[in-house]
N, C-alpha and C positions, 0 to 999 in steps of 0.2 A: 348256332342254329336257331335259337329262340328269337334273336334279334332279326335275323334274315326272314323268318316266317312272319314276324310282326310287321316288317316293312312290306312284305308281299300282301299281307291282309289289308294293310293300309292302302296300298296302291289299288287293290281290287275294291276297297271301300270307296275310293274316289270314283271309280267307274260305277259303283252301285249308286251313289248319291247322284251322279250324273244321269240317273234314270230320268231326272227331270229335264236333262239337256240332251243326252245322246240319242241317236236314233239308228235303227236298222234301215235298209233300203225301203223307200216309201212306195205303196201302191197308189193307184189313181185316187185322187181326192174329190170329195164332193164339191159341187160348184158353189162358190161363195156368193151369197145374194145380198150381202150388206148387213148392217146392224145399227140399232139405235142404243145409245147410252141407257135411255129409259128402259128399254126392254130388258137389257142385260142386268141392270141394277135391280129392277123390280123382281126378276127371278131369284137373284142372290138374296134379297130381303124377304122372300116369300115364306121361308121356313127357318127362322132363327132357332138356335139351340136354347133349351132351358137350362141345361147342364153342359158344360164343355166336355166332349168326348175325349178319351185317351186312346187313340188308335196306335197299335204297334205294327212295326215292319217285321215281317218274318219271311223265310224262304217258302213257307207253305202257302203264303198268299200269292206267290209269283206264278203258280201253276194250277190248272184246273182241268181234270179229265184229259190230261195229255197236251193241253194248250199252254204255250208259254205266254202268260198274260203281260209280263214285263216287256217282251219283245213286241207284242201287239201295241202296248201303250207307247213305246218309243216310236214305232212306225206312225202311229196317229199324230203324235206331236209334230212331226215333220210334214205329213201329207195333208192334214186337215186344217183349214183356215178358220174354221167355225169358232165363234165366240162363246157359244153354249152348245153342249152335247147331251144326249140322253145320259141318264145317271151312270157314272163310272166311278172306279176307285183309284185314287192317287196312291200308287204303291210305295213311293219312296219319301214323299212329303205329304203324309196323310192328314196332319193337323195344321189348320191355318185359320186365318181371319181375313176378310175382304174389306177393302178400303176404296172410297171414291173421292176424287178431288180434281185439282187442276194442275196442268203442266205449264210452267212459266219460265221462259228463256229471257233472262234480263240483261246478259253481258254479251259483248261482241265476241265472236270467235270465227275461225276460218271455215267452220263446218256448216253444211247445208241442211235443207229440209226443216224438220222441227227441232234442229239444234240451233237455228238462226236466232239472233237476238230479236225479240219482240214476238216470237211464236207463242201461242197459247192453245191449249187444247184440254179435253177432258181425259182423265185416267181412271181406270179401274184396276186395282191391284190386289194381289194375294200375298200376304206375309205368311211365312211358314217356318218350320224347323225341320231339318233333315232327320230321317229315321224316326225314332219314337219319343225322344225326350222333349218335353215343353217346359219343365220346371227349372227355376233358378237353382244353381248349385250343381246341375248336370251339364255334360258337355252338349251344347246345342249349336248346330250349324244353321245360322239364320239366313233365310233367303227371301227374295222379293221377286215376284213375277209381275210385270207391268204391261198393261194393254192401253195404248195411246189412241184416242179417237181424235182426228184432226178437225174438231169443231168445238164450239162453245154452246151448241144448241142440243140438249139431251133428246129432243124429238126428231133431229135430223137423221134420216136414213142414209148411211154413208155407202156410196158405190164403191168406195175404195176399201181394201183390207186395213184393218187396224194394224198398227206397228206394235210388235210385242218384243220385250227384252227382259233379261233375267240376270239377277246378281245374287251372289252368295258370299258370306264373309270367309268361312273356312269349312271345307268339306269334312274335316275331322272333328269339327265342333270346337268351341271354346267355353270358358267359364265367364264370359262377359255377362254381367248381371242385367243389363238393359239392352233391349233390341235397338234402341236409338243410338247406342254407342258402337254398334257393329258397323264397320266399314266394308260394305258389300260391293264386290266388283264382278265384272263379266269373265274374269279369269281368277277364280278364288284360290286361296292358299289350301294346302293339304297338311294338316298336322298329323304326326305319327306318335302314338303313345301305346303303352302296354295293352290298354283296353281295345286297341284296333283288332286284336286277334278274336275278340268276341263276335265281330261282324263277318268273319271269314266265310262261313257257309252262305250268308246272304250275298256277300261280295262275289263269291265264285259263281253263283247263279247269274248274277248281274253281268260278270265278265263274259260268260257264255252268250248271254242274250245280246250283248252289244258287240259280238265278234265281227259283225258286218256294219259297224256303226258309221255315222257320219264322220267325215274327216275331221280330225282335230277337235274332239267334242269338249276338251278342257277349257275352250274359250267360246263364247257366244258372241257373234259379231253384231254390229249396231247399224248395218246398212238400212234396215227397214225405216229407222227413224230419219236418217239422212236423205233418203229418197222420197219421203213423204212430203207432198206439196211442192215438188220441184217445179220451177218455172220452165216455160218452153226453151229448150236448147241449153238448160243449165246442167252441168255435170255434178254428180254427187261427190261430196267431200266428207269422208267418214272418220271420226275419232276412232282409234284402235281400242281405247279403254274408257270405261265409265265407272264412277264410284258413287254410291248412294249412301248417305249417312244422316242421321238425325241432326237437325240444326242445333248449333251450340246455344241458341237463344231459347230453345225449348226446355222446360223443366223436365227432370227425370222422375218417373213415377215407379215406386217400388211395388212390384206385384210378383207373385210366385210364378204365374204362368204368363208367357209373352203375349198371349191373346188378350188377357186382361189388361196388360200394360198398354196395348195398342187400342184400347177403347177411346175413340176420339173425344167422347164427351168429357174425359178426365183432363183434357187440354183446352177446354172452352170451344170445342169444335173447330180447332185450327192447329193441326199437327203437321209440322213442316220438316221436309228432308231436303238437304242440299244435294244439287246434281253437279258433279264435277267430271271433267274429261281430261284425257291425256293422250298424246301421240305415242308414248312409250310406257311400258309397265313400270319402269323405275324413274320416269321423269316426273316433273312437277304436274300434279293434278290442279287444274284451275276451275273455280266455281263459275258456271255459266248460267245457273238458274236454280230453281227449286220446285219441288213437288208439294202442293198444300192439299192435305186430306181434310175434308169436312164431315165425312160420314164413315162409319165402320159397322160391320156386322159379322159375327161368327154364325154360320148357318150350314145346313146340309147342302144346299146348292152351291155355297162357296167351296165346299170340300169335294163335291161330287158332280157339278155340272159345268161350272165356268171352265173354259179351256184356253190355254195360252200357246199359240202356234210358235214353234221354234224356227228361227231362220236357218236355212241350210248353209254349211260352210262354203265360202267361195275362195 
């Protein structure tokens, strides 16, 4: 009975962490009016933390005066294309750090859009840890939300939506000591352990919130990238899987908190992550490029204003 309950809690836990990914049916979205890299990054940098906060995830934060805040959040991620929102709380991944850099596709592949060889753009990303743990020695589920701007000009007002994608290493968390060693994918693993039972109340609430979720929320598709910048008459070719992992060439920095580890200044302002793709989950992942981060900041706006739109499952 205990094992069965633990498995059930872990399954619910996967849904809970997918609060970043899943969504209930979306209402009408605001009209997207474009974005500038400069404007988004300036807002993120406007209020850096003096001391890193340690926000906790609890069921009490999912509801307020009879309102299901988690369901509202899930709806917003699907419905709203905005890159910045009025201040809000990230209920499942509350602790993060934002990074800015470049998207660089260096190798040939059959995939289109900004997966094509030679494509370059600007990225703003938010690295996070699922639920409450941020410290080494604890079970941390590392995630990365990436916003791709199809331009190399930070002052360029884009008439197109940014392409957003999401990767996580393990929804149940691991003891991986370095964020750079976490192999994060768009269909993450789900580890089950005795401690899974501890998140059962949170998970049950999330399960209820996502009862009308987007189809197959366990995977986040990549078509926004493959469709970005298509030439006239060109048909999108999309990889099914993506993997993001710290470059082997990068040194590993020992820090207790992953946000301190991802301070780009510790790497000479050049923090690289490999971009690998595959047609199948168990197939060979091939490196087609890399993301190079040159700036980082942990701030209130990083945790409470930057927004990553989730692609709806097709």
